[in-house]
N, C-alpha and C positions, 0 to 999 in steps of 0.2 A: 503494498500498500504505499502513496505517496503522505509523506508528514507534511500537513498544511500548518500554514502561520497559526488559525486559531484552534486547529488541533494538539497541537503544542502549545499553546495558553491554556487548552483545559486540562492537559497533563500536567503542569506547570504550576499550576495554581491550585491548590488544596481546596480551597473553597467555593469552587465553582461547582454547581449542581451536574456538571457532565463529569466532574474528575475521575470519579470510579470508572465510569462506561470508558471513556477515555484511557485510564489504563491498563481495564481489563482487553481493551480492543489492541492496545499495543502491545500488551505482553504476547497476545495469541500471534500477532502477526507474523507471517515467515517471512517477508521482504519489509524491509522499511527503508524507503527513498525519498531524501530531499535535496533540497537547495540552497546553496548562497542567499539566494536573494528571500529564500523563506526566514533563513537566519538572520537576515540583515530587519526585514518584516518585524522580525518575534522581537529582537532587540529593540526598536523604536516603540513598539505596542507596550511592551514591559515596562519601557522609562514612560511612556502615558498615563499608566496606570499605577504609577507612583511604586512600581518595584525597586528594592532596593540594587543599584545598580550590580554588586558585586556578586548577587545573586542570579542575576538573568545573564550576566556572563559566564557563570560557573556551568549553567545548564546548558548554554551552547556549547562550550566547551567539550561537556560532557559527550553531548552528541556528538561532536567531531570525532572525541576519542573512541567512543563504541564502535569496534566491530560490526556491530549488527546491525549499523546503519551508513548506508549508504549516501555520501554527500556528494552530487552533482556539481563542478564550480563552470557557473554559467560563462560561455566564450563569447568572441565576435557573433558567430555562424547562429548560434541557440539565442544570443538577444535579437538578432538581426530577425531570425525566423519568428520569435513574438511576436516584434514589432509589425511582421507582415501581416501574422492572424491575428493582431487588432486591428489592424485596417481593414480586413476583411469581413470583421465583425464588428462592425461600426455601432450596430444596433444594440451591441451588448455593453455592459457598464465593468469590461474585464480589467484588472490590473496587468500592467508588465509581470507581474509576480504570478498571477495565474495562468496568464498565457505561456510561461515558461514552465509550469505544472503542468499545464496539457497536453504540451510537446514532450515532456519529458515522460509522462505517463503511457502516451502512445509509444515512445518507443522502445520501453522497458514492457509492454502490454501488461500495464496494469490498470485496472477498472475503479479500484476503490480507494478512498482517501480519508485519512484522518482531519476530518475537518467540519466545521461548521457553516460552511460558505456555501451559498446557493447555486455560484456561480459553478459548482463543479457538475450539478444535477442540468443547466444548462448545456453545459458541454458534453452531454451526454455519461458522465461519469458518477459513481455512489457515493454519496457522502455520509459518510457511518456516523455522526453524532448530530444531534437536535440541535436546533438554532435556536 
């Protein structure tokens, strides 16, 4: 499954009503894929929610060090392909991070995302957490 920003936040924040579901889904996953744009978004979101900086950075560092999590590093071609996807789908309010996620999911044959974001459903994927 793809680990999206909102899903990581549910996993990270024990006060979130979806935390236990996120934890169970995460632990059961055979594949855990994310990318550096998600990690950038996560740090910004955690900061916006007044999370202590050290705690959110430790969470991201732990993900990067986890051998069971594949982190894709967005290069020039993937970035450009994601921009092209956004140009093709001007009817959607998808972010650049979303577009990168969708392309990576297609490339890896993934259908499920640890996310609360309905944009994944719009793109034809399965959102594993309640909004």
